[in-house]
All heavy atoms as an XYZ file, in Angstrom:
855
protein
N      97.365    141.961    172.094
C      98.685    141.439    172.352
C      98.548    140.080    173.040
O      97.730    139.901    173.918
C      99.469    142.393    173.255
C     100.787    141.809    173.646
S     101.920    142.758    174.716
C     101.384    144.396    174.717
N      99.340    139.146    172.617
C      99.398    137.823    173.236
C     100.490    137.805    174.296
O     101.391    138.637    174.293
C      99.708    136.753    172.195
O      98.669    136.645    171.250
N     100.392    136.824    175.186
C     101.430    136.607    176.192
C     101.941    135.190    176.053
O     101.154    134.258    175.872
C     100.897    136.890    177.604
C     100.763    138.369    177.830
C      99.654    139.071    177.385
C     101.792    139.079    178.446
C      99.552    140.434    177.555
C     101.698    140.453    178.615
C     100.578    141.118    178.172
O     100.485    142.467    178.332
N     103.239    135.056    176.130
C     103.894    133.768    175.911
C     104.581    133.321    177.187
O     105.373    134.073    177.772
C     104.916    133.878    174.774
C     104.268    134.269    173.476
C     104.046    135.605    173.166
C     103.848    133.300    172.580
C     103.429    135.967    171.983
C     103.231    133.665    171.387
C     103.025    134.995    171.102
O     102.406    135.349    169.931
N     104.253    132.119    177.610
C     104.885    131.482    178.759
C     105.946    130.548    178.187
O     105.626    129.623    177.449
C     103.825    130.700    179.547
C     104.359    129.963    180.728
C     104.586    130.611    181.932
C     104.621    128.603    180.651
C     105.069    129.926    183.029
C     105.099    127.905    181.744
C     105.329    128.570    182.941
N     107.199    130.838    178.485
C     108.314    130.060    177.942
C     109.057    129.439    179.112
O     109.456    130.144    180.048
C     109.263    130.944    177.115
C     108.466    131.623    175.988
C     110.430    130.127    176.575
C     109.221    132.711    175.268
N     109.224    128.124    179.065
C     109.875    127.443    180.181
C     110.913    126.450    179.684
O     110.693    125.746    178.700
C     108.832    126.757    181.103
C     108.062    125.699    180.381
C     109.461    126.211    182.364
N     112.050    126.464    180.354
C     113.104    125.479    180.139
C     113.001    124.464    181.268
O     112.939    124.838    182.437
C     114.493    126.128    180.197
C     114.670    127.182    179.146
O     114.291    126.993    178.009
N     115.240    128.301    179.529
N     113.006    123.195    180.915
C     112.864    122.119    181.890
C     114.176    121.345    181.978
O     114.748    120.952    180.963
C     111.737    121.146    181.467
C     110.407    121.888    181.339
C     111.658    119.957    182.403
C     109.834    122.411    182.622
N     114.610    121.121    183.204
C     115.795    120.305    183.476
C     115.361    119.155    184.380
O     114.892    119.401    185.501
C     116.871    121.131    184.180
C     117.318    122.335    183.392
C     116.629    123.543    183.482
C     118.420    122.265    182.558
C     117.030    124.653    182.756
C     118.830    123.370    181.823
C     118.128    124.558    181.933
O     118.522    125.650    181.207
N     115.443    117.933    183.896
C     115.060    116.772    184.703
C     116.030    116.611    185.861
O     117.247    116.647    185.669
C     115.051    115.503    183.857
C     114.029    115.447    182.728
C     114.266    114.208    181.865
C     112.622    115.450    183.279
N     115.493    116.436    187.072
C     116.357    116.213    188.229
C     116.969    114.826    188.182
O     118.108    114.627    188.564
C     115.572    116.406    189.526
C     115.200    117.846    189.794
C     114.446    117.976    191.098
C     114.079    119.423    191.384
N     113.288    119.562    192.599
N     116.172    113.859    187.750
C     116.661    112.489    187.632
C     116.488    112.059    186.188
O     115.417    111.618    185.795
C     115.898    111.565    188.577
C     116.133    111.886    190.036
C     115.680    110.770    190.943
O     115.831    109.597    190.574
O     115.173    111.097    192.015
N     117.524    112.184    185.412
C     117.441    111.905    183.985
C     117.088    110.451    183.701
O     116.588    110.121    182.647
C     118.743    112.282    183.292
C     118.993    113.773    183.353
C     120.143    114.179    182.481
C     120.508    115.615    182.675
N     119.636    116.561    182.075
N     117.303    109.579    184.685
C     116.980    108.174    184.475
C     115.501    107.875    184.710
O     115.058    106.765    184.484
C     117.827    107.297    185.404
O     117.525    107.616    186.754
N     114.710    108.879    185.159
C     113.298    108.647    185.465
C     112.381    109.679    184.799
O     111.576    110.318    185.464
C     113.083    108.681    186.974
C     113.817    107.612    187.728
C     113.468    107.673    189.191
C     114.170    106.593    189.953
N     113.821    106.609    191.368
N     112.467    109.858    183.485
C     111.604    110.856    182.847
C     110.123    110.501    182.938
O     109.265    111.376    182.832
C     112.081    110.866    181.392
C     112.729    109.544    181.197
C     113.318    109.172    182.539
N     109.784    109.240    183.161
C     108.388    108.829    183.274
C     107.711    109.451    184.491
O     106.497    109.630    184.506
C     108.272    107.300    183.308
C     108.831    106.625    184.541
C     110.340    106.419    184.549
O     111.008    106.727    183.560
O     110.843    105.959    185.582
N     108.487    109.807    185.512
C     107.913    110.438    186.705
C     107.317    111.808    186.360
O     106.341    112.239    186.955
C     108.977    110.594    187.789
C     109.621    109.300    188.226
C     108.701    108.402    189.023
O     107.606    108.856    189.413
O     109.063    107.238    189.229
N     107.907    112.487    185.405
C     107.438    113.799    184.969
C     106.262    113.693    184.004
O     105.463    114.605    183.876
C     108.614    114.538    184.328
C     108.306    115.903    183.774
C     107.782    116.900    184.585
C     108.552    116.199    182.441
C     107.517    118.155    184.072
C     108.289    117.452    181.928
C     107.766    118.425    182.743
O     107.503    119.667    182.246
N     106.104    112.545    183.356
C     105.057    112.349    182.357
C     103.664    112.539    182.939
O     102.778    113.076    182.288
C     105.175    110.976    181.709
C     104.181    110.799    180.560
C     104.315    109.455    179.911
C     103.346    109.223    178.794
N     102.080    109.890    178.801
N     103.460    112.122    184.183
C     102.149    112.285    184.821
C     101.750    113.760    184.851
O     100.622    114.123    184.524
C     102.188    111.693    186.234
C     100.822    111.621    186.877
O      99.822    111.430    186.153
O     100.745    111.745    188.114
N     102.687    114.623    185.201
C     102.428    116.060    185.209
C     102.075    116.556    183.811
O     101.116    117.308    183.624
C     103.643    116.820    185.746
C     103.545    118.310    185.551
C     102.812    119.097    186.432
C     104.179    118.936    184.482
C     102.707    120.460    186.250
C     104.081    120.303    184.295
C     103.344    121.054    185.181
O     103.234    122.413    184.991
N     102.839    116.133    182.819
C     102.605    116.560    181.439
C     101.186    116.207    180.999
O     100.484    117.020    180.396
C     103.644    115.932    180.491
C     105.032    116.495    180.784
C     103.277    116.170    179.030
C     106.149    115.758    180.079
N     100.749    114.995    181.330
C      99.403    114.562    180.941
C      98.319    115.359    181.656
O      97.263    115.626    181.082
C      99.229    113.067    181.240
C     100.103    112.188    180.369
O     100.574    112.655    179.309
O     100.336    111.027    180.762
N      98.558    115.740    182.905
C      97.553    116.456    183.684
C      97.504    117.950    183.394
O      96.440    118.566    183.475
C      97.808    116.238    185.184
C      97.606    114.822    185.697
C      98.136    114.682    187.119
C      96.131    114.438    185.642
N      98.625    118.554    183.061
C      98.655    120.006    182.906
C      98.036    120.475    181.588
O      97.427    121.553    181.535
C     100.098    120.559    183.061
C     100.961    120.257    181.856
C     100.064    122.048    183.357
N      98.146    119.702    180.541
C      97.661    120.141    179.227
C      96.184    120.555    179.238
O      95.845    121.648    178.767
C      97.919    119.068    178.174
C      97.614    119.533    176.749
C      98.046    118.488    175.739
C      97.943    118.980    174.320
N      96.625    119.054    173.808
N      95.263    119.744    179.784
C      93.864    120.183    179.788
C      93.613    121.417    180.666
O      92.706    122.203    180.377
C      93.087    118.972    180.310
C      94.079    117.964    180.731
C      95.412    118.375    180.248
N      94.410    121.604    181.694
C      94.260    122.800    182.534
C      94.666    124.033    181.735
O      93.951    125.032    181.706
C      95.101    122.675    183.827
C      94.582    121.517    184.683
C      95.082    123.995    184.609
C      95.480    121.136    185.843
N      95.799    123.971    181.077
C      96.268    125.090    180.262
C      95.233    125.417    179.188
O      94.880    126.585    178.978
C      97.641    124.755    179.630
C      97.996    125.729    178.519
C      98.728    124.742    180.702
N      94.716    124.400    178.522
C      93.734    124.625    177.453
C      92.422    125.184    177.992
O      91.765    125.996    177.339
C      93.523    123.333    176.676
C      94.759    122.970    175.855
C      94.697    121.602    175.204
O      93.815    120.784    175.582
O      95.537    121.345    174.315
N      92.033    124.788    179.192
C      90.811    125.313    179.819
C      90.884    126.832    179.970
O      89.877    127.524    179.839
C      90.610    124.656    181.188
C      89.468    125.224    181.986
C      89.350    124.561    183.337
C      88.267    125.229    184.175
N      88.161    124.615    185.505
N      92.069    127.343    180.233
C      92.251    128.783    180.427
C      92.711    129.493    179.153
O      93.172    130.617    179.194
C      93.221    129.036    181.586
C      92.594    128.677    182.910
C      92.761    127.409    183.460
C      91.786    129.585    183.591
C      92.163    127.057    184.664
C      91.188    129.242    184.791
C      91.375    127.985    185.317
O      90.766    127.637    186.508
N      92.549    128.831    178.030
C      92.818    129.459    176.745
C      94.256    129.375    176.274
O      94.612    129.986    175.268
N      95.087    128.615    176.974
C      96.473    128.465    176.547
C      96.586    127.565    175.330
O      95.871    126.578    175.208
N      97.462    127.933    174.440
C      97.709    127.146    173.234
C      99.187    126.770    173.198
O     100.063    127.639    173.187
C      97.362    127.974    171.990
C      97.686    127.280    170.702
C      97.524    128.175    169.486
O      97.214    129.376    169.626
O      97.743    127.659    168.369
N      99.448    125.467    173.209
C     100.831    125.001    173.139
C     101.369    125.256    171.738
O     100.809    124.781    170.759
C     100.915    123.506    173.448
C     100.836    123.215    174.922
C      99.612    123.025    175.549
C     101.991    123.127    175.691
C      99.542    122.762    176.903
C     101.936    122.860    177.044
C     100.698    122.678    177.651
O     100.633    122.424    178.989
N     102.455    126.006    171.665
C     103.129    126.246    170.392
C     104.319    125.308    170.237
O     104.615    124.870    169.126
C     103.594    127.698    170.302
C     102.497    128.762    170.425
C     103.097    130.158    170.353
C     101.425    128.576    169.364
N     104.989    125.022    171.350
C     106.146    124.123    171.342
C     106.143    123.318    172.630
O     105.970    123.880    173.713
C     107.481    124.903    171.240
C     108.673    123.965    171.339
C     107.538    125.747    169.985
N     106.312    122.006    172.497
C     106.556    121.086    173.622
C     107.519    120.050    173.068
O     107.105    119.133    172.387
C     105.271    120.375    174.054
C     104.335    121.183    174.877
C     103.055    120.430    175.144
N     103.236    119.392    176.136
C     102.248    118.686    176.674
N     101.013    118.899    176.298
N     102.492    117.765    177.566
N     108.802    120.207    173.366
C     109.754    119.317    172.717
C     110.959    119.025    173.593
O     111.330    119.828    174.444
C     110.227    119.912    171.376
O     110.972    118.923    170.676
C     111.073    121.158    171.563
N     111.531    117.863    173.337
C     112.826    117.530    173.916
C     113.855    117.344    172.799
O     114.966    116.902    173.033
C     112.751    116.300    174.811
C     112.152    115.097    174.115
O     111.892    115.157    172.898
O     111.936    114.079    174.791
N     113.471    117.721    171.589
C     114.392    117.688    170.438
C     115.061    119.052    170.345
O     114.534    119.979    169.736
C     113.634    117.362    169.158
C     113.072    115.956    169.161
C     112.391    115.605    167.851
O     112.864    116.062    166.789
O     111.388    114.885    167.913
N     116.218    119.159    170.972
C     116.899    120.439    171.119
C     118.331    120.316    170.601
O     119.027    119.354    170.923
C     116.925    120.864    172.605
C     115.494    120.944    173.151
C     117.664    122.190    172.772
C     115.419    121.024    174.661
N     118.752    121.281    169.830
C     120.146    121.371    169.399
C     120.796    122.461    170.237
O     120.371    123.618    170.200
C     120.238    121.733    167.907
O     119.570    120.724    167.150
C     121.684    121.846    167.455
N     121.794    122.097    170.997
C     122.466    123.047    171.877
C     123.540    123.804    171.111
O     124.385    123.202    170.458
C     123.083    122.314    173.077
C     122.063    121.500    173.838
C     122.121    120.118    173.832
C     121.050    122.129    174.532
C     121.168    119.373    174.526
C     120.100    121.399    175.231
C     120.166    120.020    175.218
O     119.227    119.293    175.896
N     123.505    125.122    171.226
C     124.486    125.957    170.550
C     125.557    126.468    171.502
O     126.565    127.024    171.068
C     123.789    127.128    169.860
C     122.733    126.716    168.826
C     122.074    127.950    168.226
C     123.337    125.844    167.739
N     125.330    126.299    172.803
C     126.317    126.650    173.817
C     126.323    125.561    174.880
O     125.346    124.825    175.045
C     126.007    128.002    174.490
O     124.767    127.904    175.185
C     125.948    129.127    173.482
N     127.409    125.464    175.608
C     127.538    124.440    176.644
C     126.819    124.794    177.937
O     126.553    123.923    178.759
C     129.016    124.185    176.964
C     129.748    123.546    175.803
O     129.087    122.910    174.956
O     130.986    123.694    175.741
N     126.481    126.066    178.139
C     125.873    126.469    179.402
C     124.345    126.595    179.335
O     123.712    126.998    180.293
C     126.499    127.772    179.906
C     126.320    128.917    178.933
O     125.991    128.667    177.754
O     126.514    130.071    179.350
N     123.757    126.238    178.224
C     122.290    126.265    178.074
C     121.868    124.917    177.510
O     121.934    124.685    176.302
C     121.876    127.410    177.137
C     120.381    127.497    176.905
C     119.530    127.940    177.915
C     119.827    127.133    175.687
C     118.162    128.018    177.705
C     118.458    127.213    175.470
C     117.638    127.653    176.485
O     116.278    127.731    176.279
N     121.470    124.005    178.398
C     121.173    122.633    177.971
C     119.902    122.085    178.624
O     119.945    121.066    179.313
C     122.361    121.705    178.285
O     122.627    121.774    179.695
C     123.600    122.102    177.501
N     118.764    122.728    178.430
C     117.536    122.183    178.999
C     117.182    120.838    178.353
O     117.561    120.557    177.221
C     116.482    123.244    178.675
C     117.021    123.977    177.499
C     118.513    123.929    177.636
N     116.463    120.012    179.116
C     116.007    118.724    178.599
C     114.728    118.869    177.781
O     114.409    117.997    176.970
C     115.751    117.762    179.760
C     117.031    117.456    180.511
O     117.962    116.922    179.878
O     117.101    117.757    181.720
N     113.990    119.938    178.000
C     112.705    120.150    177.323
C     112.435    121.651    177.294
O     112.800    122.363    178.220
C     111.609    119.421    178.091
C     110.246    119.466    177.490
C     109.302    118.572    178.351
N     108.035    118.419    177.732
C     107.728    117.508    176.807
N     108.619    116.655    176.427
N     106.534    117.452    176.284
N     111.783    122.119    176.235
C     111.365    123.517    176.140
C     109.882    123.544    175.802
O     109.409    122.774    174.957
C     112.178    124.288    175.073
C     113.651    124.333    175.487
C     111.612    125.700    174.873
C     114.554    124.995    174.477
N     109.179    124.441    176.475
C     107.730    124.577    176.270
C     107.421    126.054    176.033
O     107.918    126.912    176.763
C     106.956    124.065    177.499
C     107.295    122.597    177.752
C     105.444    124.263    177.303
C     106.869    122.093    179.105
N     106.602    126.324    175.026
C     106.119    127.677    174.764
C     104.601    127.601    174.638
O     104.078    126.837    173.826
C     106.725    128.278    173.480
C     108.251    128.297    173.563
C     106.162    129.691    173.234
C     108.932    128.726    172.277
N     103.919    128.403    175.461
C     102.449    128.429    175.467
C     102.002    129.866    175.229
O     102.502    130.797    175.867
C     101.882    127.949    176.820
C     102.438    126.573    177.187
C     100.353    127.937    176.772
C     102.143    126.153    178.621
N     101.043    130.046    174.315
C     100.491    131.378    174.046
C      99.143    131.514    174.760
O      98.298    130.626    174.676
C     100.314    131.601    172.551
C      99.696    132.972    172.243
C      99.601    133.283    170.776
N      99.057    132.151    170.036
C      99.346    131.902    168.760
N     100.169    132.671    168.097
N      98.818    130.883    168.148
N      98.969    132.652    175.424
C      97.688    133.020    176.031
C      97.228    134.320    175.396
O      98.053    135.163    175.017
C      97.833    133.233    177.542
C      97.998    131.956    178.328
C      99.252    131.395    178.498
C      96.915    131.318    178.893
C      99.420    130.229    179.222
C      97.066    130.147    179.614
C      98.323    129.598    179.783
N      95.920    134.512    175.305
C      95.392    135.713    174.648
C      95.634    136.974    175.468
O      95.689    138.070    174.928
C      93.903    135.567    174.349
C      93.035    135.464    175.586
C      91.573    135.332    175.250
C      90.792    135.219    176.556
N      89.390    135.287    176.383
N      95.770    136.816    176.792
C      96.030    137.974    177.647
C      96.695    137.502    178.941
O      96.682    136.321    179.268
C      94.751    138.769    177.931
C      93.641    137.904    178.517
O      93.898    137.164    179.490
O      92.509    137.978    178.009
N      97.267    138.449    179.656
C      97.991    138.122    180.883
C      97.039    137.604    181.961
O      97.413    136.769    182.782
C      98.831    139.327    181.376
C      99.830    138.902    182.450
C      97.930    140.445    181.875
C     100.953    138.054    181.963
N      95.807    138.082    181.947
C      94.816    137.640    182.927
C      94.568    136.135    182.797
O      94.524    135.419    183.807
C      93.510    138.431    182.749
C      92.437    138.037    183.699
N      92.497    138.291    185.051
C      91.271    137.369    183.481
C      91.412    137.795    185.630
N      90.653    137.239    184.705
N      94.413    135.641    181.588
C      94.181    134.208    181.369
C      95.392    133.383    181.811
O      95.240    132.327    182.427
C      93.900    133.941    179.888
O      92.735    134.610    179.478
N      96.576    133.870    181.515
C      97.800    133.180    181.922
C      97.865    133.081    183.446
O      98.102    132.004    184.006
C      99.017    133.922    181.380
C     100.377    133.277    181.609
C     101.319    133.663    180.487
C     100.983    133.630    182.924
N      97.631    134.194    184.122
C      97.682    134.196    185.584
C      96.593    133.321    186.189
O      96.844    132.611    187.176
C      97.580    135.622    186.121
C      98.836    136.413    185.853
O      99.927    135.867    185.735
N      98.697    137.728    185.726
N      95.395    133.364    185.626
C      94.314    132.519    186.135
C      94.680    131.046    186.021
O      94.379    130.250    186.907
C      92.999    132.788    185.387
C      92.230    133.978    185.918
C      90.907    134.167    185.204
C      89.926    133.088    185.602
N      88.580    133.304    185.078
N      95.319    130.675    184.943
C      95.711    129.288    184.736
C      96.660    128.818    185.832
O      96.396    127.823    186.515
C      96.368    129.135    183.363
S      97.013    127.485    183.051
N      97.761    129.519    186.004
C      98.800    129.051    186.920
C      98.493    129.357    188.385
O      99.147    128.806    189.274
C     100.165    129.565    186.481
C     100.569    128.968    185.157
C     100.604    129.735    184.016
C     100.866    127.614    185.050
C     100.951    129.172    182.783
C     101.208    127.041    183.831
C     101.245    127.830    182.706
N      97.478    130.190    188.632
C      97.019    130.431    189.994
C      95.797    129.580    190.346
O      95.302    129.640    191.465
C      96.651    131.909    190.186
C      97.867    132.819    190.169
O      98.989    132.331    190.436
O      97.698    134.031    189.890
N      95.321    128.791    189.386
C      94.078    128.031    189.587
C      94.253    126.898    190.594
O      95.353    126.378    190.808
C      93.591    127.449    188.258
O      94.434    126.388    187.837
N      93.147    126.530    191.195
C      93.123    125.406    192.136
C      93.574    124.115    191.448
O      94.345    123.338    192.009
C      91.700    125.241    192.675
C      91.519    124.112    193.640
C      90.069    124.044    194.106
C      89.794    122.723    194.778
N      88.376    122.559    195.092
N      93.122    123.922    190.202
C      93.485    122.707    189.456
C      95.001    122.615    189.270
O      95.595    121.558    189.432
C      92.841    122.668    188.066
C      91.336    122.769    188.052
C      90.844    124.172    187.735
O      91.425    125.151    188.239
O      89.868    124.281    186.968
N      95.606    123.744    188.911
C      97.050    123.722    188.689
C      97.800    123.512    190.003
O      98.754    122.737    190.071
C      97.542    124.994    187.996
C      99.022    124.908    187.731
C      99.501    124.134    186.687
C      99.940    125.541    188.566
C     100.867    123.991    186.466
C     101.300    125.409    188.350
C     101.750    124.634    187.300
O     103.097    124.478    187.094
N      97.381    124.194    191.043
C      98.053    124.064    192.338
C      98.032    122.617    192.835
O      98.950    122.178    193.514
C      97.421    124.994    193.370
C      97.608    126.471    193.062
C      99.052    126.863    193.036
C      99.226    128.349    192.780
N     100.596    128.724    192.545
N      96.976    121.865    192.483
C      96.869    120.466    192.914
C      97.897    119.558    192.242
O      98.216    118.510    192.777
C      95.457    119.938    192.655
C      94.430    120.532    193.578
C      93.019    120.079    193.245
O      92.727    119.648    192.131
N      92.131    120.184    194.214
N      98.405    119.937    191.091
C      99.373    119.076    190.389
C     100.783    119.668    190.351
O     101.713    119.015    189.896
C      98.913    118.760    188.946
C      98.923    120.022    188.078
C      97.565    118.078    188.937
C      98.881    119.739    186.599
N     100.942    120.879    190.823
C     102.227    121.571    190.726
C     103.374    120.764    191.341
O     104.489    120.763    190.824
C     102.122    122.935    191.392
C     103.315    123.817    191.202
C     103.085    125.207    191.748
O     102.261    125.384    192.671
O     103.745    126.124    191.248
N     103.114    120.058    192.426
C     104.182    119.279    193.074
C     104.688    118.141    192.192
O     105.805    117.664    192.372
C     103.725    118.750    194.420
C     102.642    117.701    194.301
O     101.803    117.775    193.415
N     102.648    116.738    195.191
N     103.884    117.708    191.227
C     104.346    116.672    190.292
C     105.436    117.215    189.369
O     106.244    116.474    188.856
C     103.182    116.125    189.471
C     102.182    115.349    190.293
C     101.069    114.838    189.434
C     100.043    114.073    190.229
N     100.552    112.866    190.851
N     105.443    118.524    189.176
C     106.492    119.167    188.382
C     107.701    119.466    189.253
O     108.821    119.067    188.934
C     105.980    120.465    187.754
C     107.059    121.233    186.995
C     106.550    122.568    186.466
N     106.010    123.430    187.495
C     106.747    124.213    188.288
N     108.052    124.237    188.193
N     106.164    124.977    189.190
N     107.476    120.134    190.365
C     108.593    120.576    191.199
C     109.344    119.415    191.833
O     110.518    119.547    192.156
C     108.114    121.548    192.295
O     107.127    120.894    193.100
C     107.550    122.817    191.688
N     108.699    118.270    191.982
C     109.363    117.115    192.560
C     110.368    116.454    191.637
O     111.293    115.798    192.103
N     110.207    116.641    190.323
C     111.038    115.892    189.380
C     111.824    116.750    188.402
O     112.685    116.234    187.698
C     110.181    114.882    188.606
C     109.570    113.871    189.517
C     108.245    113.972    189.887
C     110.332    112.846    190.032
C     107.682    113.043    190.757
C     109.781    111.913    190.900
C     108.454    112.013    191.263
N     111.509    118.035    188.337
C     112.245    118.892    187.411
C     112.582    120.226    188.062
O     111.918    120.673    188.986
C     111.460    119.158    186.097
C     111.121    117.879    185.376
C     110.231    119.995    186.338
N     113.610    120.836    187.523
C     113.934    122.227    187.827
C     113.532    122.989    186.576
O     113.757    122.522    185.456
C     115.431    122.383    188.095
C     115.838    123.816    188.430
C     117.318    123.909    188.757
N     118.179    123.625    187.639
C     118.503    124.496    186.680
N     117.988    125.711    186.668
N     119.328    124.142    185.702
N     112.926    124.140    186.761
C     112.491    124.887    185.588
C     112.876    126.350    185.697
O     113.050    126.885    186.791
C     110.978    124.747    185.388
O     110.293    125.235    186.510
N     113.026    126.965    184.543
C     113.267    128.399    184.409
C     112.188    128.909    183.463
O     112.044    128.400    182.352
C     114.635    128.670    183.800
C     115.789    128.101    184.585
C     117.096    128.157    183.824
O     117.092    128.184    182.570
O     118.127    128.154    184.494
N     111.423    129.900    183.914
C     110.311    130.376    183.097
C     110.330    131.890    182.977
O     110.792    132.595    183.877
C     108.986    129.912    183.693
N     109.835    132.361    181.855
C     109.619    133.788    181.632
C     108.261    133.953    180.965
O     107.749    133.043    180.320
C     110.717    134.435    180.748
C     112.065    134.389    181.438
C     110.778    133.809    179.382
N     107.700    135.130    181.140
C     106.477    135.516    180.439
C     106.829    136.754    179.628
O     107.405    137.708    180.155
C     105.329    135.824    181.421
C     104.127    136.391    180.683
C     104.955    134.587    182.214
N     106.500    136.701    178.344
C     106.755    137.872    177.500
C     105.472    138.258    176.782
O     104.663    137.414    176.411
C     107.882    137.625    176.479
C     107.573    136.432    175.579
C     109.215    137.409    177.181
C     108.545    136.253    174.431
N     105.277    139.550    176.635
C     104.147    140.056    175.872
C     104.620    140.414    174.486
O     105.749    140.868    174.300
N     103.779    140.153    173.517
C     104.175    140.486    172.162
C     103.082    140.165    171.170
O     102.091    139.523    171.498
N     103.279    140.613    169.974
C     102.334    140.366    168.907
C     102.983    139.500    167.856
O     104.145    139.684    167.504
C     101.906    141.702    168.280
O     101.102    141.456    167.155
N     102.225    138.528    167.363
C     102.757    137.700    166.278
C     102.117    138.086    164.952
O     102.206    137.366    163.980
C     102.554    136.207    166.577
C     101.141    135.859    166.974
O     100.251    136.711    166.871
O     100.925    134.713    167.380
N     101.486    139.246    164.931
C     100.902    139.750    163.691
C     101.982    140.348    162.804
O     102.957    140.901    163.289
C      99.853    140.813    163.998
C      98.672    140.262    164.767
C      97.678    141.349    165.124
O      97.746    142.454    164.553
O      96.841    141.093    165.999
N     101.810    140.220    161.524
C     102.726    140.802    160.536
C     104.167    140.342    160.692
O     105.093    141.107    160.464
C     102.648    142.343    160.592
C     101.270    142.849    160.297
O     100.584    142.340    159.428
N     100.836    143.827    161.060
N     104.353    139.128    161.059
C     105.718    138.617    161.212
C     106.148    137.959    159.933
O     105.471    137.432    159.183
C     105.810    137.639    162.366
C     105.596    138.345    163.689
S     105.885    137.238    165.082
C     107.570    137.670    165.441
C-alpha cells in the first residue's frame, strides 16, 4: 500500500510568491531522498466551489508511512520548514491506498 501526502497551499502574501519558491527548491530533494514521488505540483487549478480556493496543490506518493514520517521528521526538513510556514498557510492530509488495478 502506498501513502499519499496531499497538501493545499494558500499564499499569505499573494504579491510575493517568490518568497515561497526558495522552500519549493529546497524541499524537493529532501522528499526524493526519502522515496517520495511528486505526482502533482501545480497552481493551475479550476475552482468548483467558492469556499475551496488553494493557490497550489501538491500530491506526493511514498511507498510506506515510515518513509513519509522519516521525511517530514528529518533534520533536513526541519531546517527549511520555517520557509514554508512563514509565507504560506497549508492544509494537509495523509491517506493510505493502492493505485493498483485502477
